[in-house]
C-alpha positions as CSV (number, residue, x, y, z in Angstrom):
1,M,-3.7,-19.1,-25.6
2,R,-5.8,-16.2,-26.7
3,N,-4.9,-12.6,-25.9
4,V,-7.0,-12.3,-22.8
5,S,-6.2,-8.6,-22.2
6,A,-7.5,-7.5,-25.6
7,V,-10.7,-9.5,-25.3
8,F,-11.2,-8.3,-21.7
9,I,-11.0,-4.6,-22.7
10,L,-13.5,-5.2,-25.5
11,L,-15.8,-6.9,-23.0
12,L,-15.6,-3.9,-20.6
13,I,-16.5,-1.5,-23.4
14,L,-19.5,-3.6,-24.4
15,F,-20.9,-3.8,-20.9
16,W,-20.2,-0.2,-20.1
17,F,-22.8,0.8,-22.7
18,H,-25.1,-2.2,-22.0
19,P,-25.1,-2.7,-18.1
20,M,-26.9,-5.6,-16.5
21,K,-30.1,-4.8,-14.7
22,S,-30.1,-5.8,-11.1
23,Q,-32.9,-7.7,-9.5
24,D,-35.2,-5.7,-7.3
25,K,-34.6,-6.4,-3.6
26,G,-38.3,-6.9,-2.9
27,A,-38.9,-9.3,-5.8
28,S,-40.6,-12.5,-4.9
29,V,-38.7,-15.8,-5.2
30,K,-40.5,-19.0,-5.7
31,P,-39.2,-21.7,-3.3
32,E,-37.6,-24.7,-5.0
33,T,-36.6,-28.1,-3.7
34,I,-32.9,-28.2,-3.3
35,T,-31.4,-31.5,-4.5
36,F,-28.0,-30.9,-3.0
37,R,-25.5,-28.1,-2.3
38,L,-21.9,-28.0,-3.5
39,G,-18.8,-26.1,-2.3
40,S,-15.7,-26.0,-4.5
41,L,-12.3,-24.4,-4.8
42,I,-9.9,-23.1,-7.5
43,K,-7.0,-20.6,-7.5
44,V,-7.0,-17.3,-9.4
45,R,-3.7,-16.3,-10.9
46,P,-2.3,-13.2,-9.1
47,E,-1.8,-11.2,-12.3
48,Y,-5.5,-11.7,-13.2
49,E,-7.2,-11.2,-9.8
50,E,-8.4,-7.6,-10.3
51,R,-9.6,-8.5,-13.9
52,Y,-11.4,-11.5,-12.6
53,I,-13.3,-9.4,-10.0
54,I,-14.3,-6.8,-12.6
55,L,-15.3,-9.5,-15.1
56,H,-17.7,-11.1,-12.7
57,K,-19.5,-7.8,-12.2
58,H,-20.4,-8.0,-15.9
59,V,-21.2,-11.6,-16.6
60,F,-22.7,-12.3,-20.0
61,P,-26.5,-12.4,-19.7
62,G,-26.5,-15.6,-21.7
63,V,-24.2,-17.2,-19.1
64,L,-26.5,-16.3,-16.3
65,D,-29.5,-17.6,-18.2
66,R,-27.7,-20.9,-18.9
67,I,-26.8,-21.2,-15.2
68,R,-30.4,-20.9,-14.3
69,R,-31.6,-23.3,-17.0
70,S,-29.1,-25.8,-15.7
71,N,-30.9,-25.6,-12.3
72,L,-28.1,-23.9,-10.3
73,R,-29.4,-21.4,-7.7
74,N,-27.9,-19.1,-5.1
75,Y,-24.5,-19.3,-6.8
76,S,-21.8,-17.3,-5.1
77,I,-18.0,-17.0,-5.5
78,F,-15.8,-15.6,-2.8
79,L,-12.1,-14.7,-2.8
80,K,-9.3,-14.7,-0.2
81,D,-5.5,-14.9,-0.7
82,G,-5.7,-16.1,-4.3
83,I,-8.3,-18.9,-3.5
84,L,-11.8,-18.8,-5.0
85,F,-14.5,-20.6,-3.0
86,S,-17.8,-21.2,-4.8
87,Y,-21.1,-22.3,-3.3
88,F,-24.3,-23.2,-5.2
89,E,-27.6,-25.1,-4.8
90,Y,-28.8,-27.6,-7.4
91,V,-32.5,-27.9,-7.8
92,G,-32.7,-30.3,-10.8
93,A,-32.9,-34.1,-11.2
94,D,-30.1,-34.7,-13.8
95,Y,-27.0,-33.0,-12.6
96,N,-24.6,-34.6,-15.1
97,G,-27.0,-33.8,-17.9
98,D,-27.4,-30.2,-16.7
99,M,-23.6,-29.7,-16.4
100,K,-23.2,-31.1,-20.0
101,A,-25.8,-28.6,-21.3
102,I,-24.2,-25.7,-19.5
103,A,-21.3,-25.9,-22.0
104,D,-23.2,-24.0,-24.7
105,T,-21.6,-21.6,-27.2
106,T,-22.0,-18.5,-25.0
107,T,-20.6,-20.2,-21.9
108,K,-17.6,-21.6,-23.8
109,E,-16.8,-18.0,-24.9
110,W,-17.0,-17.0,-21.3
111,W,-14.7,-19.8,-20.3
112,K,-12.1,-18.6,-22.9
113,L,-11.9,-15.5,-20.7
114,T,-12.0,-17.1,-17.2
115,D,-10.0,-20.3,-17.7
116,P,-6.6,-18.6,-18.3
117,M,-7.2,-16.6,-15.1
118,Q,-7.7,-19.8,-13.0
119,E,-5.3,-22.5,-11.7
120,P,-7.0,-25.8,-10.7
121,L,-5.8,-27.4,-7.4
122,P,-3.5,-30.4,-7.8
123,T,-5.8,-32.3,-5.4
124,R,-8.9,-32.0,-7.5
125,K,-10.6,-35.2,-8.6
126,K,-10.1,-36.6,-12.1
127,G,-12.3,-34.6,-14.5
128,E,-12.8,-31.6,-12.2
129,W,-11.8,-28.0,-13.0
130,W,-13.1,-26.6,-9.7
131,A,-12.1,-29.0,-6.8
132,S,-15.1,-30.4,-4.9
133,M,-15.0,-30.3,-1.1
134,E,-16.2,-32.4,1.8
135,E,-19.1,-30.9,3.8
136,V,-18.6,-31.2,7.5
137,F,-21.6,-29.1,8.8
138,A,-25.0,-28.1,7.5
139,A,-27.7,-25.9,8.9
140,D,-30.2,-25.4,6.1
141,T,-32.7,-23.2,7.9
142,S,-33.5,-19.7,6.4
143,V,-36.1,-17.3,7.8
144,V,-36.3,-14.7,5.0
145,P,-36.2,-14.9,1.1
146,Q,-32.6,-15.4,0.0
147,I,-32.7,-12.3,-2.1
148,E,-32.8,-10.2,1.1
149,V,-29.9,-11.7,2.8
150,Q,-26.2,-10.8,3.0
151,R,-23.9,-13.7,2.0
152,L,-20.8,-14.3,4.1
153,A,-17.8,-16.7,3.7
154,Y,-14.9,-17.3,6.0
155,V,-11.8,-19.5,5.8
156,S,-9.6,-21.0,8.5
157,Q,-6.8,-23.5,8.6
158,A,-7.2,-26.8,10.5
159,K,-4.5,-28.5,12.5
160,S,-5.1,-31.8,10.7
161,K,-5.1,-32.6,7.0
162,E,-8.0,-34.9,7.6
163,A,-11.6,-33.9,8.1
164,T,-12.6,-36.7,10.4
165,G,-12.1,-34.9,13.8
166,L,-13.9,-31.8,12.6
167,A,-16.8,-33.7,11.1
168,D,-17.2,-35.6,14.4
169,F,-17.1,-32.3,16.3
170,F,-19.9,-30.8,14.3
171,K,-21.9,-34.0,14.4
172,E,-21.7,-34.1,18.2
173,N,-22.3,-30.4,18.8
174,G,-24.6,-29.4,15.9
175,A,-27.7,-29.2,18.0
176,E,-25.9,-26.9,20.4
177,I,-24.6,-24.7,17.7
178,L,-28.0,-24.0,16.0
179,P,-29.5,-21.6,18.6
180,F,-26.4,-19.5,18.5
181,L,-26.6,-19.2,14.7
182,R,-30.2,-18.0,14.9
183,K,-29.2,-15.6,17.7
184,A,-26.7,-14.0,15.3
185,H,-29.3,-14.0,12.5
186,L,-27.4,-16.6,10.5
187,G,-29.1,-19.2,8.3
188,N,-28.2,-21.7,5.5
189,V,-24.8,-22.3,7.1
190,H,-22.5,-24.8,5.4
191,I,-18.9,-25.6,6.3
192,Y,-16.6,-27.4,3.9
193,F,-13.2,-29.0,4.2
194,K,-10.4,-29.3,1.6
195,D,-6.7,-29.7,1.9
196,G,-6.5,-28.8,5.6
197,S,-8.7,-25.7,5.4
198,L,-12.3,-25.0,6.4
199,Y,-14.6,-22.8,4.3
200,S,-17.9,-21.6,5.6
201,Y,-20.9,-20.2,3.7
202,S,-23.8,-18.5,5.5
203,E,-26.6,-16.1,5.0
204,Y,-27.1,-13.1,7.4
205,D,-30.6,-11.6,7.7
206,G,-29.9,-9.1,10.4
207,A,-29.2,-5.4,10.2
208,H,-25.7,-5.0,11.8
209,W,-23.4,-8.0,11.2
210,N,-20.4,-6.7,13.2
211,S,-22.6,-5.9,16.2
212,D,-24.3,-9.3,16.1
213,L,-21.0,-11.1,15.7
214,Q,-19.5,-9.2,18.7
215,S,-22.6,-10.1,20.8
216,L,-22.1,-13.7,19.9
217,K,-18.4,-13.6,20.9
218,D,-19.4,-12.0,24.2
219,D,-21.7,-14.8,25.1
220,P,-19.9,-17.1,27.6
221,A,-21.8,-20.2,26.4
222,W,-20.7,-19.5,22.8
223,A,-17.2,-18.8,23.9
224,K,-17.0,-22.2,25.6
225,L,-18.3,-23.9,22.5
226,N,-16.1,-21.9,20.2
227,D,-13.0,-22.8,22.3
228,R,-13.7,-26.5,21.6
229,L,-13.9,-25.8,17.9
230,N,-10.7,-23.7,18.0
231,A,-8.8,-26.7,19.4
232,F,-9.0,-28.1,15.9
233,L,-7.8,-24.9,14.2
234,K,-4.4,-23.3,13.8
235,A,-5.5,-20.0,12.4
236,P,-8.5,-17.6,13.1
237,W,-11.4,-17.3,10.7
238,Q,-10.8,-14.7,8.0
239,E,-13.6,-13.1,5.9
240,M,-13.6,-13.7,2.2
241,K,-14.7,-11.1,-0.4
242,I,-17.8,-11.9,-2.5
243,V,-17.0,-11.4,-6.2
244,F,-20.1,-13.0,-7.8
245,H,-23.7,-13.9,-7.0
246,T,-26.8,-15.0,-8.9
247,N,-30.2,-15.9,-7.5
């Protein structure tokens, strides 16, 4: 294994003098047809967690360009208790081909830095590095350009190791849930299940998330619906920290 620490320090020096330009908040984003969305998981090794976060604030420009040319959009990575949760949208027509093309020279150099920091889940499918997840709920509506939203992710533990009961709950109650999501200024909500845990991704287009969340909790109708969901959970939802995002 390469000396990750030495390479990492060199990387920081390079990007200290050549910082990435951020995209303007008001920039226009051309809508694209989303082929599918994907949520996935991997562990980050405890000794590398801080380095991983810093590294993803300074991603190689060539890696970002390759991600876009491989038709990945709205790609976000969140962290909580040593687990990385990623969400992205694929807008191409040949996913396998695009994923093969993503392994170019620059990205392989990036992986030399990130791979030693990660620990794949033992429950991943054959051939996976990041473990794919089962989607149990989707509300694809968004009312503002994605570049203007705040991205949120939460994690909770389920009582069952199987997703069936939760999937049935969201199927039966999805139409009832949607108005509450819009009341809280939430759109593009996706909930995934893996190894007995639920992971949610959503986009917030309001001004005061904590206030809107509290208003939602104070609504008796939502509280009743939420109680039915909580019957499937053994731990409260916990917010995850965003460590990477690209439009």
